[in-house]
PyMOL Python script that loads the backbone (N, CA, C, O; Angstrom):
from pymol import cmd

cmd.read_pdbstr("""\
ATOM      1  N   MET A   1      -9.606  -7.781   5.996  1.00  0.00           N
ATOM      2  CA  MET A   1     -10.350  -8.229   4.111  1.00  0.00           C
ATOM      3  C   MET A   1      -9.036  -8.215   3.261  1.00  0.00           C
ATOM      4  O   MET A   1      -8.769  -9.012   2.362  1.00  0.00           O
ATOM      5  N   THR A   2      -8.409  -7.373   3.613  1.00  0.00           N
ATOM      6  CA  THR A   2      -7.005  -7.627   2.592  1.00  0.00           C
ATOM      7  C   THR A   2      -6.498  -8.058   2.487  1.00  0.00           C
ATOM      8  O   THR A   2      -6.025  -8.300   1.377  1.00  0.00           O
ATOM      9  N   GLN A   3      -5.907  -8.847   4.185  1.00  0.00           N
ATOM     10  CA  GLN A   3      -5.482 -10.044   3.954  1.00  0.00           C
ATOM     11  C   GLN A   3      -6.279 -11.269   4.007  1.00  0.00           C
ATOM     12  O   GLN A   3      -5.552 -12.253   4.148  1.00  0.00           O
ATOM     13  N   ALA A   4      -7.891 -11.627   3.925  1.00  0.00           N
ATOM     14  CA  ALA A   4      -8.033 -12.863   3.800  1.00  0.00           C
ATOM     15  C   ALA A   4      -7.968 -12.746   2.160  1.00  0.00           C
ATOM     16  O   ALA A   4      -7.237 -13.618   1.690  1.00  0.00           O
ATOM     17  N   LEU A   5      -8.498 -11.967   1.277  1.00  0.00           N
ATOM     18  CA  LEU A   5      -8.456 -11.652   0.042  1.00  0.00           C
ATOM     19  C   LEU A   5      -6.676 -12.439  -0.683  1.00  0.00           C
ATOM     20  O   LEU A   5      -6.463 -13.251  -1.583  1.00  0.00           O
ATOM     21  N   ARG A   6      -5.880 -11.789   0.128  1.00  0.00           N
ATOM     22  CA  ARG A   6      -4.803 -12.380  -0.313  1.00  0.00           C
ATOM     23  C   ARG A   6      -4.932 -13.890  -0.459  1.00  0.00           C
ATOM     24  O   ARG A   6      -4.667 -14.518  -1.484  1.00  0.00           O
ATOM     25  N   GLU A   7      -5.450 -14.489   0.900  1.00  0.00           N
ATOM     26  CA  GLU A   7      -4.934 -15.590   1.265  1.00  0.00           C
ATOM     27  C   GLU A   7      -5.857 -16.676   0.611  1.00  0.00           C
ATOM     28  O   GLU A   7      -5.514 -17.837   0.388  1.00  0.00           O
ATOM     29  N   LEU A   8      -7.323 -16.014   0.284  1.00  0.00           N
ATOM     30  CA  LEU A   8      -8.001 -16.549  -0.661  1.00  0.00           C
ATOM     31  C   LEU A   8      -8.155 -17.086  -2.272  1.00  0.00           C
ATOM     32  O   LEU A   8      -8.535 -18.149  -2.763  1.00  0.00           O
ATOM     33  N   LEU A   9      -7.592 -15.619  -2.921  1.00  0.00           N
ATOM     34  CA  LEU A   9      -7.100 -15.886  -4.028  1.00  0.00           C
ATOM     35  C   LEU A   9      -5.798 -16.382  -4.273  1.00  0.00           C
ATOM     36  O   LEU A   9      -5.680 -16.810  -5.422  1.00  0.00           O
ATOM     37  N   SER A  10      -4.631 -16.478  -3.470  1.00  0.00           N
ATOM     38  CA  SER A  10      -3.148 -16.776  -4.055  1.00  0.00           C
ATOM     39  C   SER A  10      -3.743 -18.077  -4.307  1.00  0.00           C
ATOM     40  O   SER A  10      -2.843 -18.731  -4.832  1.00  0.00           O
ATOM     41  N   GLU A  11      -4.806 -18.812  -4.209  1.00  0.00           N
ATOM     42  CA  GLU A  11      -4.883 -20.276  -4.445  1.00  0.00           C
ATOM     43  C   GLU A  11      -5.072 -20.527  -5.868  1.00  0.00           C
ATOM     44  O   GLU A  11      -5.077 -21.666  -6.335  1.00  0.00           O
ATOM     45  N   GLN A  12      -5.271 -19.174  -6.750  1.00  0.00           N
ATOM     46  CA  GLN A  12      -5.944 -19.261  -8.314  1.00  0.00           C
ATOM     47  C   GLN A  12      -4.870 -18.340  -8.857  1.00  0.00           C
ATOM     48  O   GLN A  12      -5.044 -17.919 -10.000  1.00  0.00           O
ATOM     49  N   GLY A  13      -3.325 -17.811  -7.918  1.00  0.00           N
ATOM     50  CA  GLY A  13      -2.606 -17.598  -8.611  1.00  0.00           C
ATOM     51  C   GLY A  13      -2.698 -15.901  -8.746  1.00  0.00           C
ATOM     52  O   GLY A  13      -1.901 -15.298  -9.465  1.00  0.00           O
ATOM     53  N   THR A  14      -3.797 -15.176  -7.945  1.00  0.00           N
ATOM     54  CA  THR A  14      -4.032 -13.855  -8.235  1.00  0.00           C
ATOM     55  C   THR A  14      -3.478 -13.513  -6.626  1.00  0.00           C
ATOM     56  O   THR A  14      -3.644 -14.131  -5.575  1.00  0.00           O
ATOM     57  N   ILE A  15      -2.544 -11.889  -7.027  1.00  0.00           N
ATOM     58  CA  ILE A  15      -1.729 -11.446  -5.980  1.00  0.00           C
ATOM     59  C   ILE A  15      -2.747 -10.461  -5.591  1.00  0.00           C
ATOM     60  O   ILE A  15      -3.659 -10.126  -6.347  1.00  0.00           O
ATOM     61  N   VAL A  16      -2.586 -10.014  -4.436  1.00  0.00           N
ATOM     62  CA  VAL A  16      -3.811  -9.082  -3.629  1.00  0.00           C
ATOM     63  C   VAL A  16      -2.440  -8.413  -2.997  1.00  0.00           C
ATOM     64  O   VAL A  16      -1.556  -8.975  -2.351  1.00  0.00           O
ATOM     65  N   LEU A  17      -2.555  -6.955  -3.414  1.00  0.00           N
ATOM     66  CA  LEU A  17      -1.877  -5.769  -2.664  1.00  0.00           C
ATOM     67  C   LEU A  17      -2.397  -5.189  -1.867  1.00  0.00           C
ATOM     68  O   LEU A  17      -3.607  -5.073  -2.059  1.00  0.00           O
ATOM     69  N   SER A  18      -1.918  -4.620  -0.773  1.00  0.00           N
ATOM     70  CA  SER A  18      -2.785  -3.498   0.492  1.00  0.00           C
ATOM     71  C   SER A  18      -2.009  -2.271   0.069  1.00  0.00           C
ATOM     72  O   SER A  18      -0.803  -2.139   0.277  1.00  0.00           O
ATOM     73  N   VAL A  19      -2.553  -1.641  -0.361  1.00  0.00           N
ATOM     74  CA  VAL A  19      -2.484   0.001  -0.566  1.00  0.00           C
ATOM     75  C   VAL A  19      -2.655   0.833   0.049  1.00  0.00           C
ATOM     76  O   VAL A  19      -3.802   0.954   0.479  1.00  0.00           O
ATOM     77  N   HIS A  20      -1.463   2.031   0.497  1.00  0.00           N
ATOM     78  CA  HIS A  20      -1.954   2.441   1.669  1.00  0.00           C
ATOM     79  C   HIS A  20      -1.128   4.211   1.202  1.00  0.00           C
ATOM     80  O   HIS A  20      -0.124   4.756   1.661  1.00  0.00           O
ATOM     81  N   PRO A  21      -2.136   4.665   0.103  1.00  0.00           N
ATOM     82  CA  PRO A  21      -1.316   5.897  -0.356  1.00  0.00           C
ATOM     83  C   PRO A  21      -1.767   7.671   0.588  1.00  0.00           C
ATOM     84  O   PRO A  21      -2.835   8.172   0.941  1.00  0.00           O
ATOM     85  N   GLY A  22      -0.429   8.082   0.674  1.00  0.00           N
ATOM     86  CA  GLY A  22      -1.071   9.679   1.750  1.00  0.00           C
ATOM     87  C   GLY A  22      -1.620  10.190   0.295  1.00  0.00           C
ATOM     88  O   GLY A  22      -1.958   9.512  -0.675  1.00  0.00           O
ATOM     89  N   PRO A  23      -1.599  11.562   0.458  1.00  0.00           N
ATOM     90  CA  PRO A  23      -2.105  12.863  -0.408  1.00  0.00           C
ATOM     91  C   PRO A  23      -1.778  12.452  -1.598  1.00  0.00           C
ATOM     92  O   PRO A  23      -0.562  12.556  -1.759  1.00  0.00           O
ATOM     93  N   ILE A  24      -2.216  12.114  -2.327  1.00  0.00           N
ATOM     94  CA  ILE A  24      -1.830  12.153  -4.084  1.00  0.00           C
ATOM     95  C   ILE A  24      -2.732  12.985  -5.045  1.00  0.00           C
ATOM     96  O   ILE A  24      -3.959  12.898  -5.007  1.00  0.00           O
ATOM     97  N   ALA A  25      -1.936  13.946  -6.070  1.00  0.00           N
ATOM     98  CA  ALA A  25      -2.179  14.709  -6.634  1.00  0.00           C
ATOM     99  C   ALA A  25      -3.648  14.227  -7.343  1.00  0.00           C
ATOM    100  O   ALA A  25      -3.551  14.235  -8.570  1.00  0.00           O
ATOM    101  N   THR A  26      -4.685  13.903  -6.959  1.00  0.00           N
ATOM    102  CA  THR A  26      -6.099  14.101  -7.443  1.00  0.00           C
ATOM    103  C   THR A  26      -7.769  14.871  -6.966  1.00  0.00           C
ATOM    104  O   THR A  26      -8.171  15.396  -5.928  1.00  0.00           O
ATOM    105  N   ASP A  27      -8.151  14.707  -7.782  1.00  0.00           N
ATOM    106  CA  ASP A  27      -9.195  16.018  -7.962  1.00  0.00           C
ATOM    107  C   ASP A  27     -10.207  15.710  -6.159  1.00  0.00           C
ATOM    108  O   ASP A  27     -11.090  16.465  -5.753  1.00  0.00           O
ATOM    109  N   MET A  28      -9.806  14.674  -5.553  1.00  0.00           N
ATOM    110  CA  MET A  28     -10.560  13.955  -4.265  1.00  0.00           C
ATOM    111  C   MET A  28      -9.172  14.861  -3.201  1.00  0.00           C
ATOM    112  O   MET A  28      -9.607  15.913  -2.733  1.00  0.00           O
ATOM    113  N   SER A  29      -8.083  14.644  -2.924  1.00  0.00           N
ATOM    114  CA  SER A  29      -6.987  15.500  -2.741  1.00  0.00           C
ATOM    115  C   SER A  29      -6.939  17.474  -2.619  1.00  0.00           C
ATOM    116  O   SER A  29      -6.518  18.424  -1.960  1.00  0.00           O
ATOM    117  N   ASP A  30      -7.869  16.994  -4.029  1.00  0.00           N
ATOM    118  CA  ASP A  30      -7.563  18.752  -4.255  1.00  0.00           C
ATOM    119  C   ASP A  30      -8.974  19.384  -3.348  1.00  0.00           C
ATOM    120  O   ASP A  30      -8.914  20.495  -2.822  1.00  0.00           O
ATOM    121  N   ALA A  31      -9.982  18.675  -3.276  1.00  0.00           N
ATOM    122  CA  ALA A  31     -11.256  18.866  -3.046  1.00  0.00           C
ATOM    123  C   ALA A  31     -11.246  18.968  -1.368  1.00  0.00           C
ATOM    124  O   ALA A  31     -12.055  19.631  -0.720  1.00  0.00           O
ATOM    125  N   ALA A  32     -10.059  18.096  -0.762  1.00  0.00           N
ATOM    126  CA  ALA A  32      -9.954  17.971   1.023  1.00  0.00           C
ATOM    127  C   ALA A  32      -8.964  19.199   0.998  1.00  0.00           C
ATOM    128  O   ALA A  32      -8.844  19.682   2.124  1.00  0.00           O
ATOM    129  N   GLY A  33      -8.548  19.557   0.456  1.00  0.00           N
ATOM    130  CA  GLY A  33      -7.666  21.166   0.634  1.00  0.00           C
ATOM    131  C   GLY A  33      -6.245  20.387   0.655  1.00  0.00           C
ATOM    132  O   GLY A  33      -5.560  20.990   1.481  1.00  0.00           O
ATOM    133  N   MET A  34      -5.851  19.816   0.366  1.00  0.00           N
ATOM    134  CA  MET A  34      -3.895  18.663   0.250  1.00  0.00           C
ATOM    135  C   MET A  34      -3.745  19.229  -1.278  1.00  0.00           C
ATOM    136  O   MET A  34      -3.653  18.248  -2.015  1.00  0.00           O
ATOM    137  N   SER A  35      -3.695  20.275  -1.924  1.00  0.00           N
ATOM    138  CA  SER A  35      -2.983  20.710  -3.180  1.00  0.00           C
ATOM    139  C   SER A  35      -2.178  20.532  -2.707  1.00  0.00           C
ATOM    140  O   SER A  35      -1.668  19.414  -2.782  1.00  0.00           O
ATOM    141  N   GLU A  36      -1.618  21.529  -1.962  1.00  0.00           N
ATOM    142  CA  GLU A  36      -0.081  21.412  -2.025  1.00  0.00           C
ATOM    143  C   GLU A  36       0.888  20.574  -1.152  1.00  0.00           C
ATOM    144  O   GLU A  36       2.048  20.967  -1.031  1.00  0.00           O
ATOM    145  N   VAL A  37       0.405  19.255  -0.436  1.00  0.00           N
ATOM    146  CA  VAL A  37       1.775  18.211   0.216  1.00  0.00           C
ATOM    147  C   VAL A  37       1.115  17.246  -0.844  1.00  0.00           C
ATOM    148  O   VAL A  37       1.805  16.235  -0.715  1.00  0.00           O
ATOM    149  N   SER A  38      -0.045  16.910  -2.048  1.00  0.00           N
ATOM    150  CA  SER A  38      -0.307  16.221  -2.585  1.00  0.00           C
ATOM    151  C   SER A  38       0.990  15.650  -3.590  1.00  0.00           C
ATOM    152  O   SER A  38       1.574  16.527  -4.225  1.00  0.00           O
ATOM    153  N   GLN A  39       1.355  14.553  -3.721  1.00  0.00           N
ATOM    154  CA  GLN A  39       2.441  14.223  -5.010  1.00  0.00           C
ATOM    155  C   GLN A  39       1.901  13.380  -5.994  1.00  0.00           C
ATOM    156  O   GLN A  39       0.719  13.048  -5.903  1.00  0.00           O
ATOM    157  N   PRO A  40       2.699  12.931  -7.054  1.00  0.00           N
ATOM    158  CA  PRO A  40       2.443  12.604  -7.995  1.00  0.00           C
ATOM    159  C   PRO A  40       1.625  11.058  -8.188  1.00  0.00           C
ATOM    160  O   PRO A  40       2.076  10.064  -7.619  1.00  0.00           O
ATOM    161  N   PRO A  41       0.481  10.993  -8.982  1.00  0.00           N
ATOM    162  CA  PRO A  41       0.022   9.658  -8.893  1.00  0.00           C
ATOM    163  C   PRO A  41       0.709   8.540  -9.562  1.00  0.00           C
ATOM    164  O   PRO A  41       0.383   7.401  -9.229  1.00  0.00           O
ATOM    165  N   ALA A  42       1.514   8.692 -10.359  1.00  0.00           N
ATOM    166  CA  ALA A  42       2.606   8.101 -10.666  1.00  0.00           C
ATOM    167  C   ALA A  42       3.290   7.190  -9.652  1.00  0.00           C
ATOM    168  O   ALA A  42       3.696   6.046  -9.853  1.00  0.00           O
ATOM    169  N   LEU A  43       3.342   7.864  -8.590  1.00  0.00           N
ATOM    170  CA  LEU A  43       3.869   6.937  -7.501  1.00  0.00           C
ATOM    171  C   LEU A  43       3.265   5.867  -6.946  1.00  0.00           C
ATOM    172  O   LEU A  43       3.801   4.890  -6.423  1.00  0.00           O
ATOM    173  N   VAL A  44       2.054   6.117  -7.095  1.00  0.00           N
ATOM    174  CA  VAL A  44       1.659   4.711  -6.695  1.00  0.00           C
ATOM    175  C   VAL A  44       1.635   3.560  -7.555  1.00  0.00           C
ATOM    176  O   VAL A  44       1.795   2.385  -7.225  1.00  0.00           O
ATOM    177  N   ALA A  45       1.386   4.101  -8.858  1.00  0.00           N
ATOM    178  CA  ALA A  45       1.540   2.948  -9.792  1.00  0.00           C
ATOM    179  C   ALA A  45       3.143   2.179 -10.080  1.00  0.00           C
ATOM    180  O   ALA A  45       3.353   1.168 -10.750  1.00  0.00           O
ATOM    181  N   ASP A  46       4.023   2.922  -9.429  1.00  0.00           N
ATOM    182  CA  ASP A  46       5.250   2.662  -9.083  1.00  0.00           C
ATOM    183  C   ASP A  46       5.564   1.486  -8.048  1.00  0.00           C
ATOM    184  O   ASP A  46       6.001   0.340  -7.939  1.00  0.00           O
ATOM    185  N   GLY A  47       5.049   2.538  -7.392  1.00  0.00           N
ATOM    186  CA  GLY A  47       5.095   1.655  -5.569  1.00  0.00           C
ATOM    187  C   GLY A  47       4.111   0.251  -6.112  1.00  0.00           C
ATOM    188  O   GLY A  47       4.957  -0.628  -6.273  1.00  0.00           O
ATOM    189  N   ILE A  48       3.161  -0.159  -6.352  1.00  0.00           N
ATOM    190  CA  ILE A  48       2.461  -1.318  -6.902  1.00  0.00           C
ATOM    191  C   ILE A  48       3.490  -2.098  -7.964  1.00  0.00           C
ATOM    192  O   ILE A  48       3.722  -3.297  -7.805  1.00  0.00           O
ATOM    193  N   ILE A  49       3.970  -1.493  -8.838  1.00  0.00           N
ATOM    194  CA  ILE A  49       5.049  -2.018  -9.780  1.00  0.00           C
ATOM    195  C   ILE A  49       6.272  -2.851  -9.083  1.00  0.00           C
ATOM    196  O   ILE A  49       6.733  -3.991  -9.123  1.00  0.00           O
ATOM    197  N   LYS A  50       6.461  -1.924  -8.589  1.00  0.00           N
ATOM    198  CA  LYS A  50       8.267  -2.310  -7.248  1.00  0.00           C
ATOM    199  C   LYS A  50       7.421  -3.454  -5.851  1.00  0.00           C
ATOM    200  O   LYS A  50       8.109  -4.296  -5.274  1.00  0.00           O
ATOM    201  N   ALA A  51       6.095  -3.290  -5.551  1.00  0.00           N
ATOM    202  CA  ALA A  51       5.850  -4.470  -4.661  1.00  0.00           C
ATOM    203  C   ALA A  51       5.601  -5.460  -5.448  1.00  0.00           C
ATOM    204  O   ALA A  51       5.900  -6.486  -4.838  1.00  0.00           O
ATOM    205  N   LEU A  52       4.975  -5.841  -7.103  1.00  0.00           N
ATOM    206  CA  LEU A  52       4.830  -6.752  -7.518  1.00  0.00           C
ATOM    207  C   LEU A  52       6.405  -7.661  -7.480  1.00  0.00           C
ATOM    208  O   LEU A  52       6.629  -8.766  -6.985  1.00  0.00           O
ATOM    209  N   LYS A  53       7.219  -6.842  -8.107  1.00  0.00           N
ATOM    210  CA  LYS A  53       7.994  -7.379  -8.389  1.00  0.00           C
ATOM    211  C   LYS A  53       9.135  -7.916  -7.239  1.00  0.00           C
ATOM    212  O   LYS A  53      10.081  -8.625  -7.581  1.00  0.00           O
ATOM    213  N   ALA A  54       8.852  -7.355  -5.417  1.00  0.00           N
ATOM    214  CA  ALA A  54       9.841  -7.546  -4.989  1.00  0.00           C
ATOM    215  C   ALA A  54       8.830  -9.078  -4.014  1.00  0.00           C
ATOM    216  O   ALA A  54       9.334 -10.066  -3.479  1.00  0.00           O
ATOM    217  N   GLY A  55       7.376  -8.706  -4.115  1.00  0.00           N
ATOM    218  CA  GLY A  55       6.610 -10.122  -3.817  1.00  0.00           C
ATOM    219  C   GLY A  55       6.020  -9.007  -2.308  1.00  0.00           C
ATOM    220  O   GLY A  55       5.387  -9.646  -1.468  1.00  0.00           O
ATOM    221  N   ASP A  56       6.178  -7.758  -2.055  1.00  0.00           N
ATOM    222  CA  ASP A  56       5.434  -7.017  -0.812  1.00  0.00           C
ATOM    223  C   ASP A  56       3.959  -7.606  -0.673  1.00  0.00           C
ATOM    224  O   ASP A  56       3.325  -8.315  -1.456  1.00  0.00           O
ATOM    225  N   PHE A  57       3.632  -7.112   0.514  1.00  0.00           N
ATOM    226  CA  PHE A  57       2.418  -7.373   0.350  1.00  0.00           C
ATOM    227  C   PHE A  57       1.782  -6.032   0.637  1.00  0.00           C
ATOM    228  O   PHE A  57       0.551  -6.041   0.657  1.00  0.00           O
ATOM    229  N   HIS A  58       2.497  -4.675   0.902  1.00  0.00           N
ATOM    230  CA  HIS A  58       2.044  -3.259   1.159  1.00  0.00           C
ATOM    231  C   HIS A  58       3.111  -2.690   0.232  1.00  0.00           C
ATOM    232  O   HIS A  58       4.140  -3.030  -0.352  1.00  0.00           O
ATOM    233  N   VAL A  59       2.400  -1.758   0.391  1.00  0.00           N
ATOM    234  CA  VAL A  59       2.016  -0.453  -0.554  1.00  0.00           C
ATOM    235  C   VAL A  59       2.485   1.070  -0.186  1.00  0.00           C
ATOM    236  O   VAL A  59       1.574   1.828  -0.520  1.00  0.00           O
ATOM    237  N   PHE A  60       3.147   1.501   0.159  1.00  0.00           N
ATOM    238  CA  PHE A  60       3.520   3.016   0.799  1.00  0.00           C
ATOM    239  C   PHE A  60       4.175   3.465   0.071  1.00  0.00           C
ATOM    240  O   PHE A  60       5.398   3.358   0.166  1.00  0.00           O
ATOM    241  N   PRO A  61       3.405   4.314  -1.191  1.00  0.00           N
ATOM    242  CA  PRO A  61       4.380   4.507  -2.166  1.00  0.00           C
ATOM    243  C   PRO A  61       4.533   6.347  -1.976  1.00  0.00           C
ATOM    244  O   PRO A  61       5.249   6.825  -2.856  1.00  0.00           O
ATOM    245  N   ASP A  62       4.111   7.121  -1.228  1.00  0.00           N
ATOM    246  CA  ASP A  62       4.944   8.721  -1.470  1.00  0.00           C
ATOM    247  C   ASP A  62       5.217   9.053   0.058  1.00  0.00           C
ATOM    248  O   ASP A  62       4.447   8.611   0.912  1.00  0.00           O
ATOM    249  N   SER A  63       5.997   9.607   0.305  1.00  0.00           N
ATOM    250  CA  SER A  63       6.620  10.152   1.384  1.00  0.00           C
ATOM    251  C   SER A  63       5.950   9.990   2.576  1.00  0.00           C
ATOM    252  O   SER A  63       6.379   9.323   3.518  1.00  0.00           O
ATOM    253  N   ILE A  64       4.466  10.837   2.543  1.00  0.00           N
ATOM    254  CA  ILE A  64       4.238  10.384   3.926  1.00  0.00           C
ATOM    255  C   ILE A  64       3.240   9.418   4.213  1.00  0.00           C
ATOM    256  O   ILE A  64       2.591   9.385   5.258  1.00  0.00           O
ATOM    257  N   ALA A  65       3.113   8.495   3.092  1.00  0.00           N
ATOM    258  CA  ALA A  65       2.590   6.909   3.634  1.00  0.00           C
ATOM    259  C   ALA A  65       3.995   6.232   3.514  1.00  0.00           C
ATOM    260  O   ALA A  65       4.027   5.001   3.536  1.00  0.00           O
ATOM    261  N   LYS A  66       5.220   6.976   3.383  1.00  0.00           N
ATOM    262  CA  LYS A  66       6.406   5.863   4.045  1.00  0.00           C
ATOM    263  C   LYS A  66       6.382   6.386   5.388  1.00  0.00           C
ATOM    264  O   LYS A  66       6.415   5.570   6.309  1.00  0.00           O
ATOM    265  N   GLN A  67       6.329   7.642   5.649  1.00  0.00           N
ATOM    266  CA  GLN A  67       6.189   7.421   7.524  1.00  0.00           C
ATOM    267  C   GLN A  67       5.408   6.621   7.948  1.00  0.00           C
ATOM    268  O   GLN A  67       5.816   5.746   8.711  1.00  0.00           O
ATOM    269  N   MET A  68       4.065   6.688   7.581  1.00  0.00           N
ATOM    270  CA  MET A  68       3.299   5.966   8.366  1.00  0.00           C
ATOM    271  C   MET A  68       3.374   4.148   8.395  1.00  0.00           C
ATOM    272  O   MET A  68       2.952   3.400   9.277  1.00  0.00           O
ATOM    273  N   GLY A  69       4.047   3.806   7.140  1.00  0.00           N
ATOM    274  CA  GLY A  69       4.619   2.650   7.043  1.00  0.00           C
ATOM    275  C   GLY A  69       5.622   2.635   7.641  1.00  0.00           C
ATOM    276  O   GLY A  69       5.819   1.438   7.848  1.00  0.00           O
ATOM    277  N   ASP A  70       6.422   3.193   8.074  1.00  0.00           N
ATOM    278  CA  ASP A  70       7.735   2.713   8.994  1.00  0.00           C
ATOM    279  C   ASP A  70       7.331   2.480  10.186  1.00  0.00           C
ATOM    280  O   ASP A  70       7.965   1.622  10.801  1.00  0.00           O
ATOM    281  N   ALA A  71       6.335   3.057  10.786  1.00  0.00           N
ATOM    282  CA  ALA A  71       5.365   3.331  12.193  1.00  0.00           C
ATOM    283  C   ALA A  71       4.712   2.073  12.253  1.00  0.00           C
ATOM    284  O   ALA A  71       4.241   1.717  13.333  1.00  0.00           O
ATOM    285  N   TYR A  72       4.607   1.300  11.188  1.00  0.00           N
ATOM    286  CA  TYR A  72       3.275   0.273  11.245  1.00  0.00           C
ATOM    287  C   TYR A  72       4.315  -1.005  11.097  1.00  0.00           C
ATOM    288  O   TYR A  72       4.223  -2.048  11.744  1.00  0.00           O
ATOM    289  N   LYS A  73       5.337  -0.698  10.096  1.00  0.00           N
ATOM    290  CA  LYS A  73       5.911  -2.104  10.120  1.00  0.00           C
ATOM    291  C   LYS A  73       6.569  -3.204  10.984  1.00  0.00           C
ATOM    292  O   LYS A  73       7.431  -4.023  10.665  1.00  0.00           O
ATOM    293  N   SER A  74       6.125  -3.067  11.809  1.00  0.00           N
ATOM    294  CA  SER A  74       6.573  -4.089  13.369  1.00  0.00           C
ATOM    295  C   SER A  74       5.381  -4.746  13.354  1.00  0.00           C
ATOM    296  O   SER A  74       5.211  -5.951  13.533  1.00  0.00           O
ATOM    297  N   PHE A  75       4.574  -3.926  13.137  1.00  0.00           N
ATOM    298  CA  PHE A  75       3.077  -4.442  13.665  1.00  0.00           C
ATOM    299  C   PHE A  75       2.894  -5.077  12.440  1.00  0.00           C
ATOM    300  O   PHE A  75       2.908  -6.265  12.763  1.00  0.00           O
ATOM    301  N   ALA A  76       2.697  -5.017  10.983  1.00  0.00           N
ATOM    302  CA  ALA A  76       2.671  -5.870   9.751  1.00  0.00           C
ATOM    303  C   ALA A  76       3.144  -7.018  10.184  1.00  0.00           C
ATOM    304  O   ALA A  76       2.512  -8.034  10.474  1.00  0.00           O
ATOM    305  N   GLN A  77       4.265  -6.826  10.218  1.00  0.00           N
ATOM    306  CA  GLN A  77       5.310  -8.120   9.957  1.00  0.00           C
ATOM    307  C   GLN A  77       5.007  -9.419  10.956  1.00  0.00           C
ATOM    308  O   GLN A  77       5.229 -10.623  10.826  1.00  0.00           O
ATOM    309  N   ASN A  78       4.250  -8.428  12.272  1.00  0.00           N
ATOM    310  CA  ASN A  78       4.059  -9.708  13.626  1.00  0.00           C
ATOM    311  C   ASN A  78       2.577  -9.696  13.619  1.00  0.00           C
ATOM    312  O   ASN A  78       2.060 -10.279  14.572  1.00  0.00           O
ATOM    313  N   VAL A  79       1.798  -9.168  12.767  1.00  0.00           N
ATOM    314  CA  VAL A  79       0.236  -9.671  13.647  1.00  0.00           C
ATOM    315  C   VAL A  79      -0.062  -9.849  12.095  1.00  0.00           C
ATOM    316  O   VAL A  79      -0.229 -10.992  11.670  1.00  0.00           O
ATOM    317  N   VAL A  80      -0.159  -8.392  10.942  1.00  0.00           N
ATOM    318  CA  VAL A  80      -0.827  -8.614   9.765  1.00  0.00           C
ATOM    319  C   VAL A  80      -0.457 -10.078   8.958  1.00  0.00           C
ATOM    320  O   VAL A  80      -1.168 -11.060   8.745  1.00  0.00           O
ATOM    321  N   GLU A  81       0.757  -9.835   8.655  1.00  0.00           N
ATOM    322  CA  GLU A  81       1.536 -10.851   7.754  1.00  0.00           C
ATOM    323  C   GLU A  81       2.231 -12.549   8.434  1.00  0.00           C
ATOM    324  O   GLU A  81       2.922 -13.369   7.829  1.00  0.00           O
ATOM    325  N   VAL A  82       1.780 -12.593   9.683  1.00  0.00           N
ATOM    326  CA  VAL A  82       2.267 -13.995   9.638  1.00  0.00           C
ATOM    327  C   VAL A  82       1.093 -14.636   9.454  1.00  0.00           C
ATOM    328  O   VAL A  82      -0.041 -14.246   9.733  1.00  0.00           O
ATOM    329  N   SER A  83       1.562 -15.971   8.809  1.00  0.00           N
ATOM    330  CA  SER A  83       1.216 -17.211   8.241  1.00  0.00           C
ATOM    331  C   SER A  83       0.342 -17.749   9.667  1.00  0.00           C
ATOM    332  O   SER A  83       0.314 -17.565  10.883  1.00  0.00           O
ATOM    333  N   SER A  84      -0.293 -18.493   8.651  1.00  0.00           N
ATOM    334  CA  SER A  84      -0.961 -19.570   9.820  1.00  0.00           C
ATOM    335  C   SER A  84      -0.836 -20.556   9.542  1.00  0.00           C
ATOM    336  O   SER A  84      -1.411 -21.470  10.134  1.00  0.00           O
ATOM    337  N   SER A  85      -0.241 -20.692   8.791  1.00  0.00           N
ATOM    338  CA  SER A  85       0.699 -22.051   8.181  1.00  0.00           C
ATOM    339  C   SER A  85       1.751 -22.832   8.955  1.00  0.00           C
ATOM    340  O   SER A  85       2.345 -23.767   8.418  1.00  0.00           O
TER     341      SER A  85
END
""", "prot")
cmd.dss("prot")
cmd.show_as("cartoon", "prot")
cmd.util.cbc("prot")
cmd.orient("prot")
């Protein structure tokens, strides 16, 4: 869905990112019992800004998300991000 929105909204100049945070220090992660491994919310904002500047689509802002991103990278580049044109 995010990939479709990206393509559709690009015609009007809207940038769509696919943000994949891991445990971030929020009430939700606290309620899920992840307080000990949660990382600061600023990592998400910083990751979004960095992606916008670099023209990246996927954002894996924290250390756990980055591990997932590394595993996902090949699939994303070869399947998700392939342009139909």
